[in-house]
C-alpha positions as CSV (number, residue, x, y, z in Angstrom):
1,M,13.6,82.8,-16.7
2,A,10.7,83.9,-14.5
3,I,8.1,86.4,-14.2
4,L,8.0,87.6,-10.6
5,I,5.3,89.5,-8.7
6,D,5.5,90.8,-5.1
7,D,2.5,91.1,-2.8
8,P,0.0,93.9,-3.4
9,I,1.2,96.0,-0.4
10,W,2.0,99.3,-2.1
11,P,-0.9,101.9,-1.7
12,F,-1.6,104.3,-4.5
13,R,-4.9,106.0,-5.4
14,G,-7.0,104.1,-3.0
15,E,-5.8,100.7,-4.1
16,L,-3.0,98.3,-3.2
17,W,-0.5,97.5,-5.9
18,A,2.2,94.8,-6.7
19,H,5.2,95.0,-9.0
20,L,5.5,92.6,-12.0
21,V,9.0,92.0,-13.4
22,S,11.0,89.6,-15.5
23,D,14.4,88.2,-14.5
24,E,15.1,87.5,-18.2
25,S,14.1,90.4,-20.5
26,Y,11.7,93.2,-21.1
27,D,10.3,91.3,-24.1
28,E,9.3,88.4,-21.8
29,L,7.7,90.9,-19.4
30,H,5.8,92.7,-22.1
31,R,4.5,89.5,-23.6
32,F,3.3,88.2,-20.2
33,A,1.7,91.6,-19.3
34,G,-0.1,91.7,-22.6
35,D,-1.3,88.1,-22.2
36,I,-3.1,89.1,-18.9
37,G,-4.5,92.3,-20.4
38,I,-2.0,94.9,-19.0
39,P,-1.4,97.6,-21.6
40,K,2.2,98.2,-22.6
41,H,1.8,102.0,-22.1
42,T,1.6,101.3,-18.3
43,F,5.1,100.0,-18.2
44,Q,7.1,101.8,-15.5
45,G,10.7,101.6,-16.9
46,D,11.5,98.2,-15.4
47,H,8.2,96.9,-14.1
48,Y,4.5,97.0,-14.3
49,D,2.3,98.0,-11.4
50,I,-0.4,95.5,-10.9
51,P,-3.5,96.3,-8.9
52,K,-4.5,93.8,-6.2
53,R,-7.6,92.8,-8.2
54,L,-5.4,91.4,-10.9
55,W,-2.7,89.8,-8.7
56,A,-4.4,86.3,-8.7
57,T,-4.7,86.6,-12.5
58,A,-1.0,87.1,-12.8
59,V,-0.2,84.3,-10.5
60,D,-2.7,81.9,-12.3
61,A,-1.0,82.8,-15.6
62,G,2.4,81.8,-14.2
63,A,3.9,84.7,-12.2
64,T,5.9,83.6,-9.2
65,P,5.0,85.3,-5.9
66,T,8.2,86.8,-4.5
67,D,9.3,88.9,-1.6
68,P,9.8,92.5,-2.7
69,R,13.5,92.5,-1.7
70,V,14.1,89.3,-3.7
71,L,12.3,90.8,-6.6
72,V,14.5,93.8,-6.7
73,R,17.6,91.7,-6.3
74,K,16.6,89.4,-9.2
75,L,15.9,92.5,-11.3
76,R,19.4,93.9,-10.5
77,E,21.1,90.6,-11.1
78,A,19.5,90.4,-14.6
79,G,20.7,93.9,-15.4
80,L,17.2,95.1,-15.8
81,R,16.8,97.5,-12.8
82,K,16.4,101.1,-13.8
83,R,17.4,103.8,-11.4
84,K,15.2,106.9,-10.9
85,V,17.0,110.0,-12.1
86,S,16.9,112.7,-9.4
87,G,17.4,116.1,-10.4
C-alpha cells in the first residue's frame, strides 16, 4: 500500500517528468494525485506524469521515491500495469 514516484528523468516538452503510481489501486492513486492538485484527466492509463517542479510536493505528501525499474515491477505485481496497444 504505497504511492511510488520515480526520479524526474524523463524529458518531454522542455521539462523533466516523473511517474506516479500506486501499488494498491487506481482509487488510491487518484485520491493522492487529487490531494496534490493533479487533475484526474491527466491520468495516463496506469500512472500520472509529474513534472519535476511538483516532485518534492508529491514526496512531502507521502510518495515514496523509487527506482524506475522497481516502480514498474511493483505496478506489474499489483496487476495495475497497462500495456500500450500497438497497431
